[in-house]
All heavy atoms as TSV, in Angstrom:
chain	resi	resn	atom	element	x	y	z
A	1	MET	N	N	16.002	-8.499	40.401
A	1	MET	CA	C	16.457	-7.758	39.298
A	1	MET	C	C	15.928	-8.389	37.929
A	1	MET	O	O	15.962	-9.510	37.761
A	1	MET	CB	C	17.954	-7.725	39.264
A	1	MET	CG	C	18.564	-6.939	38.179
A	1	MET	SD	S	20.331	-6.833	38.367
A	1	MET	CE	C	20.705	-5.361	37.800
A	2	VAL	N	N	15.435	-7.456	37.026
A	2	VAL	CA	C	15.092	-7.866	35.730
A	2	VAL	C	C	16.065	-7.539	34.647
A	2	VAL	O	O	16.642	-6.472	34.704
A	2	VAL	CB	C	13.649	-7.073	35.435
A	2	VAL	CG1	C	13.255	-7.633	34.056
A	2	VAL	CG2	C	12.659	-7.425	36.591
A	3	GLU	N	N	16.255	-8.460	33.826
A	3	GLU	CA	C	17.221	-8.315	32.729
A	3	GLU	C	C	16.563	-8.481	31.393
A	3	GLU	O	O	15.857	-9.397	31.185
A	3	GLU	CB	C	18.435	-9.421	32.921
A	3	GLU	CG	C	19.457	-9.280	31.783
A	3	GLU	CD	C	20.607	-10.210	32.136
A	3	GLU	OE1	O	20.715	-10.665	33.166
A	3	GLU	OE2	O	21.142	-10.593	31.051
A	4	ALA	N	N	16.746	-7.561	30.507
A	4	ALA	CA	C	16.186	-7.550	29.107
A	4	ALA	C	C	17.198	-8.169	28.277
A	4	ALA	O	O	18.377	-7.797	28.268
A	4	ALA	CB	C	15.802	-6.196	28.558
A	5	VAL	N	N	16.855	-9.168	27.450
A	5	VAL	CA	C	17.647	-9.747	26.437
A	5	VAL	C	C	17.114	-9.557	25.026
A	5	VAL	O	O	15.960	-9.880	24.659
A	5	VAL	CB	C	17.781	-11.289	26.772
A	5	VAL	CG1	C	18.703	-11.922	25.693
A	5	VAL	CG2	C	18.323	-11.552	28.153
A	6	HIS	N	N	17.994	-8.896	24.297
A	6	HIS	CA	C	17.556	-8.635	22.878
A	6	HIS	C	C	17.847	-9.868	22.066
A	6	HIS	O	O	18.995	-10.179	22.016
A	6	HIS	CB	C	18.156	-7.350	22.369
A	6	HIS	CG	C	17.798	-7.023	20.976
A	6	HIS	ND1	N	16.620	-6.454	20.718
A	6	HIS	CD2	C	18.393	-7.316	19.778
A	6	HIS	CE1	C	16.507	-6.280	19.452
A	6	HIS	NE2	N	17.457	-6.763	18.777
A	7	ILE	N	N	16.878	-10.418	21.348
A	7	ILE	CA	C	17.115	-11.538	20.513
A	7	ILE	C	C	17.083	-11.094	19.017
A	7	ILE	O	O	16.111	-10.329	18.699
A	7	ILE	CB	C	16.062	-12.678	20.726
A	7	ILE	CG1	C	16.154	-13.086	22.121
A	7	ILE	CG2	C	16.238	-13.771	19.748
A	7	ILE	CD1	C	15.065	-14.152	22.591
A	8	GLY	N	N	17.990	-11.363	18.326
A	8	GLY	CA	C	18.163	-10.996	16.909
A	8	GLY	C	C	19.229	-10.024	16.715
A	8	GLY	O	O	19.942	-9.610	17.572
A	9	PRO	N	N	19.347	-9.590	15.462
A	9	PRO	CA	C	20.444	-8.692	15.090
A	9	PRO	C	C	20.160	-7.296	15.721
A	9	PRO	O	O	19.191	-6.611	15.736
A	9	PRO	CB	C	20.320	-8.525	13.635
A	9	PRO	CG	C	18.960	-8.974	13.286
A	9	PRO	CD	C	18.511	-9.889	14.278
A	10	THR	N	N	21.315	-6.823	16.479
A	10	THR	CA	C	21.118	-5.558	17.171
A	10	THR	C	C	21.641	-4.523	16.207
A	10	THR	O	O	21.246	-3.362	16.293
A	10	THR	CB	C	21.888	-5.574	18.403
A	10	THR	OG1	O	23.252	-5.889	18.177
A	10	THR	CG2	C	21.249	-6.482	19.413
A	11	GLU	N	N	22.493	-4.803	15.378
A	11	GLU	CA	C	23.068	-3.917	14.371
A	11	GLU	C	C	22.873	-4.521	12.980
A	11	GLU	O	O	23.262	-5.658	12.734
A	11	GLU	CB	C	24.483	-3.589	14.581
A	11	GLU	CG	C	24.782	-2.821	16.033
A	11	GLU	CD	C	26.163	-2.479	16.122
A	11	GLU	OE1	O	26.865	-2.323	15.161
A	11	GLU	OE2	O	26.544	-2.292	17.427
A	12	ASP	N	N	22.500	-3.721	12.073
A	12	ASP	CA	C	22.344	-4.178	10.727
A	12	ASP	C	C	22.755	-3.015	9.763
A	12	ASP	O	O	21.783	-2.389	9.181
A	12	ASP	CB	C	20.834	-4.566	10.524
A	12	ASP	CG	C	20.605	-5.229	9.184
A	12	ASP	OD1	O	21.632	-5.567	8.564
A	12	ASP	OD2	O	19.506	-5.195	8.748
A	13	PRO	N	N	23.946	-2.737	9.644
A	13	PRO	CA	C	24.473	-1.664	8.953
A	13	PRO	C	C	24.048	-1.640	7.272
A	13	PRO	O	O	23.846	-0.568	6.726
A	13	PRO	CB	C	25.952	-1.552	9.054
A	13	PRO	CG	C	26.216	-2.958	9.582
A	13	PRO	CD	C	25.125	-3.461	10.216
A	14	GLU	N	N	23.902	-2.825	6.820
A	14	GLU	CA	C	23.564	-2.878	5.408
A	14	GLU	C	C	22.028	-2.950	5.234
A	14	GLU	O	O	21.444	-2.859	4.118
A	14	GLU	CB	C	24.129	-4.196	4.856
A	14	GLU	CG	C	25.610	-4.270	4.715
A	14	GLU	CD	C	26.218	-4.891	5.908
A	14	GLU	OE1	O	25.638	-5.644	6.520
A	14	GLU	OE2	O	27.327	-4.512	6.261
A	15	GLY	N	N	21.271	-2.935	6.386
A	15	GLY	CA	C	19.744	-3.046	6.212
A	15	GLY	C	C	19.283	-4.341	5.698
A	15	GLY	O	O	18.130	-4.333	5.288
A	16	ALA	N	N	19.934	-5.375	5.847
A	16	ALA	CA	C	19.396	-6.575	5.371
A	16	ALA	C	C	18.117	-7.092	6.012
A	16	ALA	O	O	17.247	-7.541	5.354
A	16	ALA	CB	C	20.506	-7.801	5.513
A	17	VAL	N	N	18.114	-6.899	7.320
A	17	VAL	CA	C	16.934	-7.295	8.019
A	17	VAL	C	C	15.701	-6.493	7.617
A	17	VAL	O	O	14.600	-6.987	7.361
A	17	VAL	CB	C	17.148	-7.319	9.587
A	17	VAL	CG1	C	15.671	-7.476	10.355
A	17	VAL	CG2	C	18.133	-8.172	10.031
A	18	ARG	N	N	15.901	-5.109	7.435
A	18	ARG	CA	C	14.916	-4.316	7.060
A	18	ARG	C	C	14.416	-4.665	5.632
A	18	ARG	O	O	13.214	-4.574	5.277
A	18	ARG	CB	C	15.431	-2.821	7.040
A	18	ARG	CG	C	14.423	-1.894	6.448
A	18	ARG	CD	C	13.748	-1.048	7.574
A	18	ARG	NE	N	12.958	0.041	6.961
A	18	ARG	CZ	C	11.564	-0.038	7.044
A	18	ARG	NH1	N	10.987	-0.905	7.615
A	18	ARG	NH2	N	10.947	0.985	6.417
A	19	ARG	N	N	15.343	-5.072	4.774
A	19	ARG	CA	C	14.929	-5.392	3.370
A	19	ARG	C	C	14.088	-6.711	3.322
A	19	ARG	O	O	13.098	-6.853	2.710
A	19	ARG	CB	C	16.086	-5.595	2.536
A	19	ARG	CG	C	16.660	-4.296	2.057
A	19	ARG	CD	C	17.762	-4.545	0.786
A	19	ARG	NE	N	18.792	-5.338	1.239
A	19	ARG	CZ	C	19.896	-4.907	1.929
A	19	ARG	NH1	N	19.979	-3.760	2.363
A	19	ARG	NH2	N	20.788	-5.863	2.184
A	20	GLN	N	N	14.512	-7.686	4.248
A	20	GLN	CA	C	13.676	-8.892	4.410
A	20	GLN	C	C	12.257	-8.536	4.891
A	20	GLN	O	O	11.340	-9.146	4.382
A	20	GLN	CB	C	14.414	-9.831	5.409
A	20	GLN	CG	C	15.637	-10.537	4.816
A	20	GLN	CD	C	16.412	-11.217	5.862
A	20	GLN	OE1	O	16.101	-11.301	7.071
A	20	GLN	NE2	N	17.348	-12.076	5.376
A	21	HIS	N	N	12.104	-7.736	5.835
A	21	HIS	CA	C	10.875	-7.316	6.501
A	21	HIS	C	C	10.024	-6.672	5.279
A	21	HIS	O	O	8.801	-7.042	5.042
A	21	HIS	CB	C	10.913	-6.351	7.617
A	21	HIS	CG	C	11.351	-7.215	8.784
A	21	HIS	ND1	N	10.511	-7.421	9.836
A	21	HIS	CD2	C	12.601	-7.619	9.239
A	21	HIS	CE1	C	11.173	-8.104	10.953
A	21	HIS	NE2	N	12.382	-8.127	10.452
A	22	LEU	N	N	10.645	-5.761	4.516
A	22	LEU	CA	C	9.911	-5.198	3.446
A	22	LEU	C	C	9.488	-6.038	2.366
A	22	LEU	O	O	8.488	-5.961	1.697
A	22	LEU	CB	C	10.758	-3.841	2.888
A	22	LEU	CG	C	10.928	-2.808	3.821
A	22	LEU	CD1	C	11.917	-1.778	3.164
A	22	LEU	CD2	C	9.630	-2.068	4.099
A	23	ALA	N	N	10.422	-7.000	2.019
A	23	ALA	CA	C	10.167	-8.020	0.940
A	23	ALA	C	C	8.955	-8.837	1.418
A	23	ALA	O	O	8.021	-9.226	0.655
A	23	ALA	CB	C	11.367	-8.866	0.783
A	24	ALA	N	N	8.916	-9.272	2.704
A	24	ALA	CA	C	7.832	-10.043	3.191
A	24	ALA	C	C	6.454	-9.290	3.193
A	24	ALA	O	O	5.386	-9.780	2.769
A	24	ALA	CB	C	8.041	-10.453	4.650
A	25	GLU	N	N	6.541	-7.946	3.452
A	25	GLU	CA	C	5.332	-7.074	3.449
A	25	GLU	C	C	4.859	-6.930	2.015
A	25	GLU	O	O	3.688	-6.999	1.697
A	25	GLU	CB	C	5.628	-5.767	4.064
A	25	GLU	CG	C	5.855	-5.641	5.524
A	25	GLU	CD	C	6.151	-4.282	6.014
A	25	GLU	OE1	O	5.765	-3.339	5.554
A	25	GLU	OE2	O	6.693	-4.236	7.127
A	26	LEU	N	N	5.875	-6.780	1.118
A	26	LEU	CA	C	5.563	-6.663	-0.331
A	26	LEU	C	C	4.845	-7.911	-0.875
A	26	LEU	O	O	3.854	-7.816	-1.578
A	26	LEU	CB	C	6.728	-6.305	-1.138
A	26	LEU	CG	C	6.565	-6.206	-2.659
A	26	LEU	CD1	C	5.531	-4.955	-2.949
A	26	LEU	CD2	C	7.848	-5.981	-3.344
A	27	TRP	N	N	5.253	-9.077	-0.483
A	27	TRP	CA	C	4.838	-10.390	-0.903
A	27	TRP	C	C	3.299	-10.536	-0.395
A	27	TRP	O	O	2.375	-10.903	-1.219
A	27	TRP	CB	C	5.720	-11.549	-0.527
A	27	TRP	CG	C	5.077	-12.787	-0.782
A	27	TRP	CD1	C	5.320	-13.524	-2.043
A	27	TRP	CD2	C	4.125	-13.555	-0.115
A	27	TRP	NE1	N	4.608	-14.609	-2.071
A	27	TRP	CE2	C	3.874	-14.739	-0.846
A	27	TRP	CE3	C	3.539	-13.492	1.125
A	27	TRP	CZ2	C	3.036	-15.729	-0.458
A	27	TRP	CZ3	C	2.656	-14.487	1.558
A	27	TRP	CH2	C	2.395	-15.536	0.851
A	28	ALA	N	N	3.168	-10.132	0.830
A	28	ALA	CA	C	1.851	-10.216	1.480
A	28	ALA	C	C	0.757	-9.155	0.791
A	28	ALA	O	O	-0.275	-9.586	0.429
A	28	ALA	CB	C	1.947	-9.883	2.921
A	29	ALA	N	N	1.256	-8.085	0.428
A	29	ALA	CA	C	0.372	-7.058	-0.252
A	29	ALA	C	C	0.112	-7.510	-1.702
A	29	ALA	O	O	-1.085	-7.312	-2.078
A	29	ALA	CB	C	1.094	-5.706	-0.255
A	30	GLU	N	N	1.067	-8.096	-2.377
A	30	GLU	CA	C	0.817	-8.533	-3.693
A	30	GLU	C	C	-0.145	-9.713	-3.693
A	30	GLU	O	O	-1.047	-9.833	-4.546
A	30	GLU	CB	C	2.152	-8.986	-4.414
A	30	GLU	CG	C	2.902	-7.739	-4.734
A	30	GLU	CD	C	4.258	-8.133	-5.345
A	30	GLU	OE1	O	4.796	-9.298	-5.178
A	30	GLU	OE2	O	4.881	-7.313	-6.091
A	31	ALA	N	N	0.024	-10.560	-2.740
A	31	ALA	CA	C	-1.059	-11.673	-2.524
A	31	ALA	C	C	-2.411	-11.178	-2.350
A	31	ALA	O	O	-3.355	-11.715	-2.866
A	31	ALA	CB	C	-0.443	-12.610	-1.469
A	32	LYS	N	N	-2.428	-10.129	-1.486
A	32	LYS	CA	C	-3.752	-9.535	-1.152
A	32	LYS	C	C	-4.453	-8.942	-2.387
A	32	LYS	O	O	-5.620	-9.074	-2.703
A	32	LYS	CB	C	-3.565	-8.564	0.004
A	32	LYS	CG	C	-4.959	-7.899	0.457
A	32	LYS	CD	C	-4.701	-6.941	1.443
A	32	LYS	CE	C	-6.012	-6.244	2.005
A	32	LYS	NZ	N	-5.802	-5.375	3.000
A	33	LEU	N	N	-3.530	-8.237	-3.058
A	33	LEU	CA	C	-4.076	-7.573	-4.373
A	33	LEU	C	C	-4.532	-8.612	-5.399
A	33	LEU	O	O	-5.571	-8.443	-6.030
A	33	LEU	CB	C	-2.885	-6.814	-5.020
A	33	LEU	CG	C	-3.307	-5.990	-6.194
A	33	LEU	CD1	C	-4.488	-5.031	-6.019
A	33	LEU	CD2	C	-2.011	-5.279	-6.819
A	34	GLU	N	N	-3.820	-9.680	-5.515
A	34	GLU	CA	C	-4.264	-10.731	-6.506
A	34	GLU	C	C	-5.644	-11.386	-5.968
A	34	GLU	O	O	-6.442	-11.591	-6.838
A	34	GLU	CB	C	-3.302	-11.962	-6.546
A	34	GLU	CG	C	-3.489	-12.952	-7.553
A	34	GLU	CD	C	-3.678	-12.448	-8.914
A	34	GLU	OE1	O	-2.981	-11.328	-9.310
A	34	GLU	OE2	O	-4.498	-13.062	-9.687
A	35	ARG	N	N	-5.848	-11.462	-4.659
A	35	ARG	CA	C	-7.195	-12.060	-4.135
A	35	ARG	C	C	-8.155	-11.085	-4.611
A	35	ARG	O	O	-9.329	-11.444	-4.920
A	35	ARG	CB	C	-7.069	-12.284	-2.715
A	35	ARG	CG	C	-6.289	-13.564	-2.454
A	35	ARG	CD	C	-6.380	-13.953	-0.801
A	35	ARG	NE	N	-6.081	-12.905	0.041
A	35	ARG	CZ	C	-4.891	-12.666	0.664
A	35	ARG	NH1	N	-3.792	-13.423	0.201
A	35	ARG	NH2	N	-4.762	-11.612	1.366
A	36	GLN	N	N	-7.915	-9.791	-4.254
A	36	GLN	CA	C	-8.834	-8.761	-4.601
A	36	GLN	C	C	-9.246	-8.722	-6.089
A	36	GLN	O	O	-10.441	-8.469	-6.433
A	36	GLN	CB	C	-8.448	-7.384	-4.078
A	36	GLN	CG	C	-8.402	-7.237	-2.557
A	36	GLN	CD	C	-7.787	-5.838	-2.102
A	36	GLN	OE1	O	-6.960	-5.436	-2.786
A	36	GLN	NE2	N	-8.082	-5.594	-0.901
A	37	ARG	N	N	-8.304	-8.872	-6.852
A	37	ARG	CA	C	-8.521	-8.843	-8.354
A	37	ARG	C	C	-9.447	-10.039	-8.833
A	37	ARG	O	O	-10.254	-9.886	-9.598
A	37	ARG	CB	C	-7.114	-8.894	-9.149
A	37	ARG	CG	C	-6.467	-7.569	-9.070
A	37	ARG	CD	C	-5.084	-7.814	-10.019
A	37	ARG	NE	N	-4.383	-6.400	-10.003
A	37	ARG	CZ	C	-3.124	-6.254	-10.135
A	37	ARG	NH1	N	-2.493	-7.324	-10.367
A	37	ARG	NH2	N	-2.550	-5.161	-10.350
A	38	LYS	N	N	-9.141	-11.164	-8.185
A	38	LYS	CA	C	-9.872	-12.317	-8.416
A	38	LYS	C	C	-11.349	-12.157	-8.051
A	38	LYS	O	O	-12.270	-12.522	-8.788
A	38	LYS	CB	C	-9.339	-13.579	-7.950
A	38	LYS	CG	C	-8.035	-14.065	-8.510
A	38	LYS	CD	C	-7.489	-15.324	-7.901
A	38	LYS	CE	C	-6.247	-15.756	-8.599
A	38	LYS	NZ	N	-5.700	-16.960	-8.006
A	39	ALA	N	N	-11.567	-11.548	-6.819
A	39	ALA	CA	C	-12.883	-11.209	-6.299
A	39	ALA	C	C	-13.569	-10.312	-7.195
A	39	ALA	O	O	-14.793	-10.463	-7.456
A	39	ALA	CB	C	-12.780	-10.882	-4.825
A	40	THR	N	N	-12.958	-9.268	-7.628
A	40	THR	CA	C	-13.530	-8.294	-8.491
A	40	THR	C	C	-14.004	-8.960	-9.882
A	40	THR	O	O	-14.990	-8.605	-10.313
A	40	THR	CB	C	-12.517	-7.223	-8.796
A	40	THR	OG1	O	-12.168	-6.549	-7.553
A	40	THR	CG2	C	-13.142	-6.025	-9.718
A	41	ALA	N	N	-13.038	-9.671	-10.420
A	41	ALA	CA	C	-13.395	-10.359	-11.675
A	41	ALA	C	C	-14.674	-11.288	-11.508
A	41	ALA	O	O	-15.536	-11.216	-12.317
A	41	ALA	CB	C	-12.318	-11.129	-12.094
A	42	LYS	N	N	-14.802	-11.913	-10.381
A	42	LYS	CA	C	-15.901	-12.883	-10.055
A	42	LYS	C	C	-17.186	-11.997	-9.966
A	42	LYS	O	O	-18.202	-12.284	-10.553
A	42	LYS	CB	C	-15.711	-13.647	-8.857
A	42	LYS	CG	C	-16.745	-14.675	-8.552
A	42	LYS	CD	C	-16.448	-15.437	-7.464
A	42	LYS	CE	C	-17.534	-16.482	-7.113
A	42	LYS	NZ	N	-17.276	-17.251	-5.850
A	43	THR	N	N	-17.054	-10.904	-9.318
A	43	THR	CA	C	-18.248	-10.079	-9.087
A	43	THR	C	C	-18.680	-9.495	-10.375
A	43	THR	O	O	-19.884	-9.355	-10.693
A	43	THR	CB	C	-17.849	-8.925	-8.047
A	43	THR	OG1	O	-17.477	-9.489	-6.802
A	43	THR	CG2	C	-19.049	-7.908	-7.819
A	44	GLU	N	N	-17.803	-9.055	-11.213
A	44	GLU	CA	C	-17.991	-8.483	-12.468
A	44	GLU	C	C	-18.707	-9.500	-13.384
A	44	GLU	O	O	-19.687	-9.234	-14.052
A	44	GLU	CB	C	-16.869	-7.953	-13.363
A	44	GLU	CG	C	-16.237	-6.618	-12.573
A	44	GLU	CD	C	-14.960	-6.197	-13.177
A	44	GLU	OE1	O	-14.290	-6.857	-13.878
A	44	GLU	OE2	O	-14.586	-5.063	-12.813
A	45	GLN	N	N	-18.353	-10.747	-13.365
A	45	GLN	CA	C	-18.928	-11.754	-14.086
A	45	GLN	C	C	-20.300	-12.027	-13.595
A	45	GLN	O	O	-21.316	-12.123	-14.449
A	45	GLN	CB	C	-18.121	-13.137	-13.956
A	45	GLN	CG	C	-18.677	-14.212	-14.651
A	45	GLN	CD	C	-17.921	-15.598	-14.627
A	45	GLN	OE1	O	-16.919	-15.693	-13.710
A	45	GLN	NE2	N	-18.145	-16.635	-15.246
A	46	GLN	N	N	-20.609	-12.029	-12.306
A	46	GLN	CA	C	-21.807	-12.152	-11.744
A	46	GLN	C	C	-22.899	-11.075	-12.232
A	46	GLN	O	O	-23.991	-11.257	-12.407
A	46	GLN	CB	C	-21.869	-12.382	-10.174
A	46	GLN	CG	C	-21.267	-13.695	-9.856
A	46	GLN	CD	C	-20.831	-13.647	-8.229
A	46	GLN	OE1	O	-20.859	-12.629	-7.525
A	46	GLN	NE2	N	-20.795	-14.853	-7.756
A	47	VAL	N	N	-22.346	-9.910	-12.128
A	47	VAL	CA	C	-23.087	-8.792	-12.584
A	47	VAL	C	C	-23.548	-8.921	-13.993
A	47	VAL	O	O	-24.604	-8.516	-14.460
A	47	VAL	CB	C	-22.299	-7.493	-12.355
A	47	VAL	CG1	C	-23.013	-6.182	-12.924
A	47	VAL	CG2	C	-22.276	-7.128	-10.832
A	48	ALA	N	N	-22.607	-9.285	-14.806
A	48	ALA	CA	C	-22.809	-9.469	-16.189
A	48	ALA	C	C	-23.868	-10.489	-16.451
A	48	ALA	O	O	-24.777	-10.358	-17.323
A	48	ALA	CB	C	-21.484	-9.781	-16.949
A	49	GLU	N	N	-23.788	-11.586	-15.691
A	49	GLU	CA	C	-24.745	-12.724	-15.908
A	49	GLU	C	C	-26.211	-12.166	-15.417
A	49	GLU	O	O	-27.124	-12.430	-16.143
A	49	GLU	CB	C	-24.392	-13.832	-15.010
A	49	GLU	CG	C	-23.171	-14.708	-15.535
A	49	GLU	CD	C	-22.665	-15.757	-14.654
A	49	GLU	OE1	O	-23.357	-15.906	-13.568
A	49	GLU	OE2	O	-21.640	-16.369	-14.808
A	50	ILE	N	N	-26.192	-11.492	-14.491
A	50	ILE	CA	C	-27.510	-10.949	-13.887
A	50	ILE	C	C	-28.059	-9.971	-14.945
A	50	ILE	O	O	-29.273	-9.914	-15.275
A	50	ILE	CB	C	-27.428	-10.186	-12.508
A	50	ILE	CG1	C	-27.147	-11.273	-11.496
A	50	ILE	CG2	C	-28.602	-9.423	-12.250
A	50	ILE	CD1	C	-26.643	-10.690	-10.201
A	51	ALA	N	N	-27.174	-9.094	-15.483
A	51	ALA	CA	C	-27.638	-8.143	-16.511
A	51	ALA	C	C	-28.094	-8.812	-17.800
A	51	ALA	O	O	-29.027	-8.528	-18.457
A	51	ALA	CB	C	-26.429	-7.115	-16.929
A	52	GLY	N	N	-27.442	-9.915	-18.175
A	52	GLY	CA	C	-27.773	-10.704	-19.316
A	52	GLY	C	C	-29.153	-11.460	-19.099
A	52	GLY	O	O	-29.961	-11.513	-19.967
A	53	THR	N	N	-29.430	-11.891	-17.964
A	53	THR	CA	C	-30.586	-12.635	-17.567
A	53	THR	C	C	-31.778	-11.617	-17.555
A	53	THR	O	O	-32.825	-11.838	-18.174
A	53	THR	CB	C	-30.533	-13.166	-16.116
A	53	THR	OG1	O	-29.547	-14.061	-16.037
A	53	THR	CG2	C	-31.866	-13.870	-15.779
A	54	LYS	N	N	-31.565	-10.387	-17.036
A	54	LYS	CA	C	-32.628	-9.485	-17.055
A	54	LYS	C	C	-32.798	-8.919	-18.548
A	54	LYS	O	O	-34.085	-8.767	-18.884
A	54	LYS	CB	C	-32.280	-8.150	-16.361
A	54	LYS	CG	C	-32.402	-8.302	-14.883
A	54	LYS	CD	C	-32.134	-6.988	-14.152
A	54	LYS	CE	C	-32.779	-6.900	-12.710
A	54	LYS	NZ	N	-32.681	-5.663	-12.173
A	55	GLY	N	N	-31.789	-8.883	-19.362
A	55	GLY	CA	C	-31.960	-8.291	-20.712
A	55	GLY	C	C	-32.736	-9.388	-21.599
A	55	GLY	O	O	-33.484	-9.003	-22.496
A	56	SER	N	N	-32.531	-10.604	-21.348
A	56	SER	CA	C	-33.144	-11.693	-22.163
A	56	SER	C	C	-34.724	-11.836	-21.828
A	56	SER	O	O	-35.426	-12.322	-22.701
A	56	SER	CB	C	-32.479	-13.033	-22.054
A	56	SER	OG	O	-32.564	-13.456	-20.695
A	57	GLY	N	N	-35.052	-11.369	-20.714
A	57	GLY	CA	C	-36.523	-11.582	-20.206
A	57	GLY	C	C	-37.418	-10.402	-20.750
A	57	GLY	O	O	-38.553	-10.472	-20.730
A	58	ASP	N	N	-36.905	-9.423	-21.256
A	58	ASP	CA	C	-37.607	-8.221	-21.668
A	58	ASP	C	C	-38.261	-8.452	-23.042
A	58	ASP	O	O	-37.913	-8.938	-24.020
A	58	ASP	CB	C	-36.714	-6.847	-21.952
A	58	ASP	CG	C	-36.302	-6.431	-20.357
A	58	ASP	OD1	O	-36.991	-6.860	-19.346
A	58	ASP	OD2	O	-35.322	-5.754	-20.395
């Protein structure tokens, strides 16, 4: 015979567990967005440097 055991809260009438999961997802999404913003800024800076290098050689 196989028995299933549920680990963790089975009932969460206030939604605390759901809020914790959503908060963790939000934190991860914000961290990802910040990394993307930094990468975008770096790329824009590199493009500007390349454009400046091309412009000064003309």
